[in-house]
C-alpha positions as CSV (number, residue, x, y, z in Angstrom):
1,M,124.0,116.2,71.7
2,S,124.3,113.5,74.5
3,G,123.7,109.9,74.1
4,L,120.4,109.6,75.8
5,R,119.0,112.6,74.1
6,R,120.2,111.5,70.7
7,L,118.6,107.9,71.3
8,L,115.5,109.6,72.7
9,G,115.2,111.9,69.8
10,T,115.6,109.1,67.5
11,V,113.1,106.9,69.4
12,C,110.6,109.7,69.2
13,L,109.8,108.8,65.7
14,L,106.6,107.1,66.3
15,V,102.5,107.0,65.4
16,A,98.6,107.5,65.2
17,A,95.2,105.6,65.7
18,V,91.6,104.1,65.8
19,L,87.5,103.3,66.7
20,L,84.1,101.6,65.3
21,A,82.1,98.4,65.0
22,G,80.6,95.3,63.1
23,C,78.9,91.8,63.6
24,T,78.0,88.3,62.5
25,E,80.1,85.4,63.5
26,A,81.4,82.5,61.2
27,P,82.6,79.1,62.5
28,L,86.3,79.1,63.6
29,P,88.7,78.2,60.8
30,D,91.7,75.9,61.5
31,P,94.5,77.8,63.3
32,V,97.6,78.6,61.1
33,D,101.2,79.5,61.6
34,P,101.7,83.1,60.5
35,S,105.4,82.8,60.6
36,S,105.4,80.2,57.8
37,P,107.0,81.7,54.7
38,S,105.2,83.5,51.9
39,P,101.6,83.3,53.2
40,S,100.3,85.1,50.3
41,P,97.7,86.2,51.1
42,R,97.6,85.5,54.8
43,P,94.4,83.8,55.9
44,Y,93.9,86.0,58.8
45,L,95.0,89.6,59.3
46,T,98.1,89.6,61.5
47,I,99.4,92.2,63.7
48,G,103.3,92.0,64.4
49,T,104.7,93.1,67.7
50,T,107.5,92.3,70.1
51,D,105.1,92.5,73.2
52,V,104.0,89.2,74.9
53,I,100.7,88.7,76.6
54,T,101.7,86.9,79.7
55,Q,98.8,87.6,81.9
56,P,95.3,87.0,80.6
57,D,93.4,87.5,83.9
58,P,92.4,91.2,84.1
59,A,92.6,91.2,87.9
60,G,96.5,90.6,87.5
61,I,97.3,92.6,84.6
62,T,100.2,95.0,85.1
63,T,101.8,95.3,81.8
64,Q,100.7,97.1,78.6
65,A,101.3,94.0,76.4
66,S,98.7,92.2,78.7
67,S,96.4,95.0,78.7
68,A,95.6,94.3,75.2
69,M,93.7,91.2,76.5
70,A,91.8,93.2,78.9
71,F,90.5,96.0,76.4
72,N,89.8,93.7,73.6
73,V,88.4,90.6,75.2
74,F,86.7,91.9,78.5
75,Q,84.4,94.8,79.2
76,R,84.1,97.4,82.0
77,L,81.1,99.4,83.2
78,M,82.9,102.6,81.9
79,T,85.3,103.5,79.3
80,V,87.3,106.6,78.7
81,P,88.1,107.8,75.1
82,P,91.9,108.2,74.5
83,T,92.7,112.0,73.9
84,V,95.4,113.9,72.0
85,G,96.2,117.3,74.0
86,D,95.5,118.1,77.4
87,E,91.8,118.7,77.3
88,E,89.8,117.2,80.3
89,V,88.3,113.7,79.5
90,F,85.2,112.1,80.8
91,P,84.2,108.5,81.3
92,K,81.5,107.0,78.9
93,P,79.5,103.9,79.6
94,E,80.6,100.7,78.0
95,A,79.0,97.5,79.6
96,A,76.7,100.0,81.5
97,Q,73.8,101.7,79.8
98,E,74.1,104.3,82.3
99,C,75.8,105.2,85.7
100,Q,75.0,108.2,87.8
101,V,75.7,109.7,91.3
102,E,72.9,109.0,93.7
103,S,74.8,110.9,96.5
104,V,78.3,111.9,97.5
105,T,79.0,108.3,98.5
106,V,76.6,106.3,96.3
107,Y,77.2,105.5,92.5
108,L,74.5,103.7,90.5
109,C,75.1,101.7,87.2
110,I,72.6,99.9,85.0
111,L,73.6,97.2,82.7
112,N,72.9,97.1,79.0
113,P,70.1,94.3,78.9
114,G,70.7,90.9,77.1
115,M,74.5,90.8,77.5
116,T,76.4,87.5,77.5
117,F,80.0,86.2,78.0
118,H,81.8,84.5,75.0
119,N,80.8,81.2,76.4
120,G,77.2,81.9,76.3
121,H,76.6,82.6,80.0
122,A,74.5,85.8,80.8
123,L,76.3,88.6,82.2
124,T,74.5,90.2,85.1
125,S,75.2,92.5,88.0
126,S,76.1,89.6,90.1
127,D,79.2,89.0,87.7
128,V,80.1,92.8,88.1
129,K,79.8,92.5,92.0
130,F,81.9,89.3,91.7
131,S,84.7,90.8,89.5
132,I,85.4,93.8,91.5
133,E,85.2,92.3,94.8
134,R,87.6,89.6,93.4
135,A,90.1,92.2,92.2
136,L,90.1,93.7,95.7
137,R,90.5,90.4,97.3
138,L,93.5,89.5,95.0
139,D,94.9,93.0,95.4
140,V,97.7,92.5,92.8
141,E,100.3,95.3,92.9
142,G,100.8,97.3,89.9
143,T,97.1,97.2,88.8
144,G,94.7,100.0,89.1
145,V,93.0,98.2,92.2
146,S,93.9,101.1,94.4
147,G,91.2,103.2,92.7
148,L,88.6,100.8,93.9
149,E,89.7,100.8,97.6
150,V,87.2,103.4,98.3
151,L,84.3,100.9,98.2
152,R,82.5,100.0,101.3
153,R,80.1,97.5,99.8
154,I,78.3,96.6,96.3
155,E,74.6,95.9,96.1
156,T,72.9,94.3,93.3
157,P,69.0,94.7,93.6
158,D,68.3,93.1,90.5
159,D,70.0,91.5,87.4
160,L,70.9,95.0,85.6
161,T,71.5,97.2,88.7
162,I,74.9,97.7,90.6
163,R,74.8,100.0,93.5
164,F,78.3,101.2,94.9
165,E,78.5,102.5,98.3
166,L,81.7,104.4,99.1
167,N,83.5,105.1,102.3
168,R,84.0,108.6,101.5
169,P,83.3,111.0,98.6
170,D,85.2,110.2,95.4
171,N,84.5,112.1,92.2
172,R,87.0,110.1,90.3
173,F,85.6,106.5,91.1
174,N,84.0,106.3,87.5
175,F,87.5,106.5,86.2
176,A,88.5,103.6,88.3
177,L,85.6,101.5,86.7
178,A,87.2,102.0,83.5
179,S,90.7,100.6,84.2
180,P,91.5,97.0,83.3
181,V,91.3,95.6,86.9
182,A,87.5,96.4,87.0
183,S,87.0,94.2,83.9
184,I,84.0,91.9,84.3
185,V,84.9,88.1,84.4
186,D,82.2,85.3,84.6
187,E,81.9,84.1,88.1
188,E,80.8,80.7,87.1
189,V,84.5,80.3,85.6
190,Y,86.9,82.5,87.6
191,D,88.2,81.5,91.0
192,P,87.4,84.1,93.6
193,D,90.7,83.7,95.4
194,R,93.3,83.2,92.7
195,L,94.4,84.3,89.1
196,R,93.4,82.2,86.4
197,G,96.1,80.4,84.6
198,A,97.2,81.3,81.1
199,D,96.3,77.4,80.2
200,L,92.8,77.9,81.0
201,S,89.9,79.5,78.7
202,V,89.3,83.2,78.8
203,A,85.7,84.1,79.2
204,G,85.1,87.9,78.6
205,S,82.3,89.7,77.0
206,G,84.3,92.1,75.0
207,P,84.4,92.8,71.0
208,Y,86.7,89.9,70.6
209,R,87.1,86.4,72.0
210,V,90.2,84.4,72.3
211,S,90.2,81.3,70.4
212,Q,93.9,80.3,70.6
213,L,96.3,81.6,73.3
214,G,100.2,80.6,73.0
215,E,103.3,82.2,74.1
216,E,103.9,83.9,70.6
217,Q,100.6,83.9,69.0
218,V,97.1,84.9,70.3
219,R,94.2,84.4,67.9
220,F,91.2,86.7,68.5
221,D,87.7,86.0,66.7
222,R,85.0,88.7,66.6
223,F,82.2,88.2,69.2
224,A,78.9,88.7,67.2
225,K,76.7,89.3,70.4
226,Y,78.8,92.0,71.8
227,I,77.0,94.8,73.2
228,G,78.9,98.0,73.5
229,P,80.5,100.9,71.6
230,T,83.5,99.2,70.1
231,A,82.4,96.2,68.0
232,G,85.1,94.7,66.0
233,L,85.4,95.0,62.1
234,Q,87.5,91.9,61.3
235,Q,86.4,88.5,61.8
236,T,89.6,87.0,62.8
237,L,92.9,88.5,63.8
238,L,96.3,87.1,64.8
239,L,98.6,89.0,67.3
240,Q,102.0,87.5,66.6
241,S,104.8,88.2,68.9
242,F,108.4,88.4,67.4
243,P,111.7,88.0,69.4
244,D,113.3,91.3,68.5
245,S,113.1,94.2,66.1
246,G,115.1,92.6,63.4
247,S,112.7,89.6,63.3
248,L,109.8,91.9,63.1
249,E,111.3,94.0,60.3
250,Q,112.0,90.8,58.3
251,A,108.5,89.8,58.7
252,M,107.5,93.0,57.0
253,T,109.9,92.6,54.2
254,E,108.4,89.2,53.6
255,Q,104.9,90.2,53.8
256,R,104.1,88.0,56.7
257,V,102.3,90.7,58.8
258,D,99.6,93.1,57.9
259,A,100.4,95.7,60.6
260,V,103.1,96.4,63.2
261,W,102.4,97.6,66.8
262,R,105.4,98.3,69.0
263,G,108.7,96.5,68.5
264,L,110.7,98.2,65.9
265,G,113.9,99.8,67.2
266,S,115.0,103.4,66.4
267,A,117.4,102.2,63.6
268,A,114.4,100.3,61.9
269,V,112.0,103.2,62.5
270,T,114.8,105.5,60.8
271,R,114.9,103.3,58.0
272,M,111.1,103.2,57.4
273,V,110.9,107.0,57.7
274,A,113.7,107.4,55.0
275,Q,111.8,104.8,52.7
276,I,108.5,106.7,53.2
277,A,110.0,110.1,52.5
278,A,111.4,108.6,49.1
279,S,108.1,107.0,48.0
280,P,105.7,108.6,45.9
281,Q,103.2,106.6,47.5
282,Q,104.4,107.2,51.1
283,R,105.2,103.8,51.9
284,T,108.1,101.6,52.8
285,E,109.9,99.4,50.4
286,A,107.9,96.6,51.7
287,G,104.6,98.5,51.2
288,F,103.7,99.8,54.7
289,A,102.3,103.2,55.4
290,E,102.9,104.8,58.6
291,Q,100.4,106.3,61.3
292,R,101.4,107.9,64.6
293,V,100.0,108.1,68.0
294,P,101.1,111.4,69.3
295,G,102.9,111.2,72.8
296,A,101.6,107.6,73.4
297,R,105.1,106.3,74.6
298,V,106.6,107.4,77.7
299,H,109.8,106.1,79.5
300,R,110.1,106.5,83.3
301,L,112.6,105.1,85.8
302,H,111.0,103.5,89.1
303,W,112.8,102.9,92.2
304,S,111.5,99.5,93.5
305,P,109.8,99.8,96.7
306,D,111.7,96.7,97.8
307,S,115.1,98.2,97.2
308,P,117.3,98.6,100.4
309,L,118.8,101.6,98.8
310,R,115.5,103.3,98.1
311,P,115.3,105.0,101.6
312,D,118.6,106.9,100.9
313,A,117.3,110.4,99.8
314,A,120.9,111.4,98.7
315,L,121.2,108.6,96.5
316,R,118.0,109.2,94.9
317,D,118.8,112.6,94.3
318,A,122.2,111.6,92.8
319,V,120.6,109.5,90.3
320,N,117.9,112.0,89.6
321,V,120.6,114.7,89.0
322,A,122.7,112.3,86.8
323,L,119.7,112.2,84.3
324,Q,118.6,115.8,84.5
325,G,120.8,116.7,81.4
326,D,119.1,114.5,79.2
327,R,115.6,114.4,80.5
328,T,113.1,115.8,78.2
329,L,109.9,115.0,80.3
330,D,109.6,117.2,83.6
331,S,106.9,115.6,85.4
332,I,105.7,112.1,85.9
333,V,102.2,113.4,84.4
334,P,103.0,114.0,80.7
335,P,102.1,117.5,79.3
336,T,99.4,116.0,77.1
337,V,97.4,115.1,80.1
338,A,95.2,117.6,81.9
339,G,96.6,118.8,85.2
340,Y,100.2,118.5,84.2
341,V,102.6,120.8,86.0
342,P,106.4,120.9,85.6
343,S,108.0,119.4,88.7
344,F,111.6,118.1,87.7
345,D,114.6,120.0,86.4
346,V,115.5,119.6,82.7
347,G,118.9,120.3,81.2
348,G,121.8,122.2,82.6
349,Q,124.3,120.9,85.3
350,A,123.3,120.3,89.0
351,T,125.2,119.3,92.0
352,P,123.9,116.3,94.0
353,Q,123.9,116.1,97.5
354,E,127.2,114.9,99.2
355,R,127.1,111.4,100.4
356,P,129.6,108.9,102.0
357,G,130.7,105.7,100.1
358,R,129.9,104.0,96.9
359,S,126.5,102.5,95.8
360,N,125.9,99.4,93.8
361,L,122.6,99.4,91.9
362,V,120.9,97.0,90.0
363,L,118.8,98.3,86.7
364,S,116.3,96.0,85.0
365,Y,114.3,96.6,81.8
366,D,111.9,94.8,79.8
367,S,113.7,93.0,76.9
368,T,110.7,93.2,74.6
369,V,110.5,96.9,74.7
370,P,112.1,98.5,71.6
371,D,115.5,100.0,72.3
372,G,115.1,99.0,75.9
373,G,118.6,97.7,76.2
374,D,120.3,100.6,74.5
375,L,118.4,103.1,76.7
376,A,119.2,101.1,79.9
377,N,122.9,101.2,78.9
378,V,122.7,104.9,78.4
379,V,121.0,105.5,81.8
380,R,123.8,103.3,83.3
381,S,126.5,105.5,81.8
382,R,124.9,108.6,83.0
383,I,124.4,107.4,86.7
384,E,128.1,106.0,86.8
385,A,129.4,109.3,85.2
386,A,128.0,111.1,88.2
387,G,130.6,109.3,90.3
388,D,130.5,106.9,93.4
389,M,127.8,104.7,91.8
390,S,127.9,101.4,89.7
391,V,124.9,100.0,87.9
392,R,124.6,96.6,86.8
393,V,122.0,96.1,84.1
394,A,119.9,93.0,84.4
395,P,117.2,92.7,81.6
396,D,113.8,91.2,82.8
397,A,115.1,90.7,86.3
398,A,112.1,90.5,88.8
399,E,114.2,92.0,91.6
400,A,116.3,95.2,91.1
401,D,116.8,98.6,92.7
402,L,115.6,100.5,89.4
403,F,113.3,99.7,86.7
404,L,113.2,101.4,83.3
405,V,109.6,101.2,82.0
406,D,107.9,102.1,78.7
407,E,104.5,102.5,80.0
408,K,101.1,103.8,79.6
409,A,98.5,104.9,82.2
410,W,95.4,102.9,82.5
411,T,93.3,106.0,81.7
412,P,94.4,109.4,80.2
413,T,94.2,111.1,83.7
414,A,96.8,112.8,86.0
415,E,95.7,110.4,89.0
416,A,96.4,107.3,86.6
417,W,99.8,108.7,85.9
418,L,100.3,109.6,89.5
419,Q,99.1,106.1,90.7
420,A,102.6,104.3,90.9
421,Y,104.1,107.3,92.9
422,V,101.0,107.7,95.2
423,N,101.1,104.0,96.0
424,S,104.9,104.0,97.0
425,P,106.1,107.6,97.8
426,A,109.3,108.2,99.6
427,V,109.6,107.2,103.3
428,G,108.1,110.3,105.2
429,S,105.8,111.3,102.5
430,T,103.2,108.8,102.7
431,V,100.8,110.6,105.1
432,R,101.0,113.8,103.1
433,V,100.5,112.2,99.7
434,Q,97.5,110.2,100.8
435,E,96.0,113.2,102.2
436,L,96.5,115.2,98.9
437,M,95.1,112.4,96.9
438,D,92.0,112.0,99.1
439,R,91.2,115.6,98.8
440,Y,91.8,115.6,95.0
441,R,89.4,112.7,94.5
442,A,86.7,114.3,96.8
443,E,87.1,118.0,95.3
444,T,84.9,119.4,92.7
445,D,86.2,122.9,92.5
446,P,88.6,123.0,89.2
447,V,90.8,125.7,90.7
448,I,91.5,123.6,93.9
449,I,91.9,120.4,91.9
450,E,94.6,121.9,89.7
451,G,96.4,123.1,93.1
452,L,96.2,119.7,94.5
453,L,97.6,118.1,91.4
454,S,100.4,120.6,91.3
455,E,101.3,119.8,95.0
456,L,101.2,116.0,94.3
457,Q,103.6,116.5,91.3
458,K,105.9,118.7,93.0
459,Q,106.1,116.2,95.9
460,A,106.9,113.6,93.4
461,G,109.8,115.7,92.2
462,A,111.1,116.3,95.8
463,D,111.0,112.5,96.5
464,A,112.5,111.3,93.3
465,V,111.4,107.7,93.5
466,L,109.8,107.8,90.1
467,L,111.7,109.8,87.5
468,P,110.4,110.9,84.2
469,L,112.7,110.5,81.3
470,D,111.0,111.2,77.8
471,Q,107.7,111.1,75.8
472,S,107.4,110.4,72.3
473,D,105.0,109.0,69.4
474,E,104.2,105.4,69.0
475,P,104.3,104.2,65.3
476,I,101.9,101.9,63.6
477,Y,102.6,100.5,60.1
478,L,99.9,99.2,57.9
479,A,100.4,97.0,54.9
480,E,98.6,98.0,51.6
481,G,94.8,97.2,52.0
482,T,94.9,97.4,55.8
483,S,93.4,100.3,57.6
484,W,93.1,101.4,61.3
485,T,90.2,103.6,62.2
486,P,91.7,106.6,64.2
487,G,90.7,106.6,67.9
488,S,90.2,103.1,68.2
489,F,92.5,102.5,71.4
490,G,92.1,101.7,74.9
491,P,91.7,104.8,77.2
492,G,95.5,105.1,77.8
493,W,96.4,104.3,73.9
494,Q,96.6,100.5,74.6
495,L,96.2,98.4,71.4
496,G,92.5,98.1,70.2
497,L,91.6,95.5,67.7
498,W,88.2,96.7,67.0
499,G,89.2,99.4,64.4
500,I,91.5,97.6,62.3
501,T,90.4,95.8,59.1
502,R,91.9,94.3,55.9
503,A,90.4,94.8,52.5
């Protein structure tokens, strides 16, 4: 078994999940330091992770860690239930009481009456209009804003009604309204022309409000006046970021966390699995039970649109072929998503195109991602072994040729998984890819839709600017007395706080 496949096979030991409600708000207690020794019992339910929330403004959220802020603190007009398996999913109202199609280019939503932001300001149709127009104006790369670009104008005939006029038919527009970038912010607080700083208050209307936002710790308190389908169960929760897998595992041993979401490396997960298997109570030695979210972790390798080497088709092919023998995911759309079509070769040996000279590449990865460094080094090894390529690994580099990403789509749909590719296909494919996507979004015939998704995925395979690597489960560990309602996650299996509680 090769190094990458062995590593991915080990990483593939991961979790399941969450949903529900609750109300009544108590005065805020004083902040505490959950990293202090022996908090027995901890005053607040504490979730440990290596993820770090770096962007609290939903118009600028591009990472899975920061998406926890969007889905727990803000609301959108629509939401999409996370799915297991490849069944088709449909949006459901969240902040909206209902949304309906008035014509092929007009979409109408009615807000739930009586909604407020955490600061007490009324949430009206004007805030929705402001939020979506602001997201389009800021146009942050890596968000889901491209799904909103079909908008021609937004009208708000009264405080509860939002009328979206589109510039062309788009049957997927309701999914765009469920992405983090479509989150509703308070127009009295947020600047229309710039992202809100992390040092300023966060004003959302979701099931939890932020009462403390630090680099390593975020405190969430249940919002008693929340109106929507995911009211919180626990009064106060702390999301505590740890520097690495070892620190997080030590916190579990010392009973300093109630739950663990992302952050444990494959060696730590292997130890947990062995301890659980040996325990009559099916718990680790520290008393944690395991749940798994099937297929919720996906590794992909992105060519940066800014890389001067990206236009070299022969080089892209060489990198793609170098990883073929270890690849276990054969499309940029995972097989657990409706519309998936195999489009990348898996296994075997292939011969890349001949090309002159040697290429020097820079590979970046997120150092907070479990096993990120190990996987980056194995990817480097495979690429260099193919010949005529050198790879320098640069953790957390903002500029690189290749980015190794552990990511989730904003919604459990094929177009969400295709988004990064559609936004930046290979040179020469832009017009064709955009035409295919426009036809897909306007189409209603399931057979034609399936064919268009197939063409898009096969074009992605030919372009090789976004390479699938593997898909595995995501683990959650719960201390005794802590429970997480299955299904309580964001649309793309993002962390949802509303379903976790401690007895």
